[in-house]
N, C-alpha and C positions, 0 to 999 in steps of 0.2 A: 100485375106484375106483367112488365114484359119479359118475352122469353130468355133475353141476353142476362134481363137482371137473376131469372129465376133459376138457370141453368150456369152461369158463370163464364159462360164460354160465346162468344162469337157466334150470332148463328145466320146472319146476314153477310151476303160474298159482296165487296166495293161495288163490285161491276151491276149488281141489280140496283143498288143506291144510284149509280151515273147514269142509270136507263130511267129518271122521270121520276123516282120512286122518292122524292123528297120527305115526305111523313113518317117514313124509316128511320130519318137520318140520328134520332135519339139514338137509336139501337146500335148504331156504328160507334156513337160517341163515347158510349159509356163503355162499349168492346175496347175501343181504343186506348180510352183512360185507363181500363182496368191494364192492359198490357204496357203499359206507359211503368204503370205504379210497381206492376212485378220486375220490369227491365231496372227501374230506379230502386227497387228495394222494398218500400215502404207498405208494398202488401203483397202477400206470399198464399197461393193459393191451398187449403187445407187436404188438397185430396189427398185421399190412400191410394195406395195401390190397390188395397183389395177391395176399391170401391169400381174396379172396372177386368171385368174377367174378358183374357184376351184368345185365350186357349180352351174353351170349356168342353167338355163333355155334352152329349145329348141333353143327359138328366140335367144338367148347370144350368144349360138354353131354359129347358122347360122352368126349371124353379126360378131363373131370374125373369122368365118372360111373365109368369103366372103373378109372380110381384110389382108387376109394373098395371097389371089390369087397373081401371078405372085413374088412373095419373096423368097426365101432362108430360108426356113423352116425346123427346127428339128423337130423329133416327136420320141416316147415313147410309148409301151405298158407297161401295167402290169398287170399280169397274176396271179393264184394260183401256179404257178410255174413246173405245170405239162408239159408232150410231149409240144411241138407245137401245134400239130394237136388234143390235147384231152384234151387243156386246155380250163379256164374260161377267158373271158377278164374281167379284172374289169377296166379298164380305159385307154383311147388312150390321149396323151398327145402333143400338136403342142404348137412351139415358134418360131415365125420370128426376134428376135432380137428384138423385142418390147414390145410385148404382149404374153404372152402364154396360152391355157386354157387347162385345165384335163378336158377329156369327160369322166364322169362316167358310168358305163353302169351297175355296180351292186352295192347295199349299207350296211350297217350291220344298224342296226337300235335299237339295244342293245338287240333283242330278241335271246333267244337260243334253243335248241334244244337239247335233251337226245337221243343219238346216242348206242347203243349195238357193244361192241367192242370184239374181241376172243383175249385173251394174248397169251403170248408164251405158258404159264404152260397148257393153254389150258380153263382158268375162260373167264367168259364171266363177263366186266367189264362196268358201263355205262358211255359215256364221257359225256361232255356239250359241245356244243361248238356254235358261232355267225351261225345265219341265214345270208344268202347275200339274197339279194329282188333288183328286176329290179331297177334301176333309174328310165328310161325311158320309157312308154309304150303308144301303141295304136299309135296314131296319131305325138304325142310329139317322138316316137322313130324314125317315116318314116320321118319324119323332121331333126334329128337330121344326118342320114344313107346318106339321101340324099345328105345334107350339107359336109358330108364326103367324099362323090364318087364325090363332083363335085369336091373339093378343090384334089383331087387325081390324079381327069382326067384333072385337068389343065398344060395343056403342057409349060405354061411359069411359072411353081413353081418348085422350084428345092428344092430335098426331102435329109435330112441328117438324119444319125442315130446312134445309139453306138452300137447296137445289132445289123443289119437289116436283117440278114439272118434269124434270129428266129424272127423278129417282123412282119416283110412281111407274113413268114408262118403263123404268127397267127395270122393276118388281113386277109390273104388268103382264112382261114377257115372260117372266119366271111363275107367273099363276097368281102371284101376293095381290091384291085390289087393297091400296092405301086410303082410306076416307078422306074427304075433302074437308 
């Protein structure tokens, strides 16, 4: 079973396919066909909100990741978009075909900060931007990190990703080693 068929979500970026990866076009075709069926109303995913944990406690992370051991698991990272060795890891998500969890590392609570910036004309402009704060800290963070490392070290778990090289590099910079 192909990853896109198993998970029901696209797992390859179109740019990846355009870079001479013609053998992967079947996955892309499947994902686009599914998107068209959703758009025209001939198919609807049967995903339930309770299948995706988006604001987990440390204990919920441990419980969810423990259930993923030995399965085929898709993963993805979200960062602030900078170089993979210099970016901020905002969240790490896992999905095993039945349940998914988004593990946030930082969040915005609505507070803002004012930061001076020099414009191209040389003037100083004050910008307001959101403040990112740690989601987990102390023992909770240690518990989450241990659960992630335990899942990634599981020799019976197979990992899939959309942009694996970037994601593995980011995670490696944070001390997580994703098997190839």
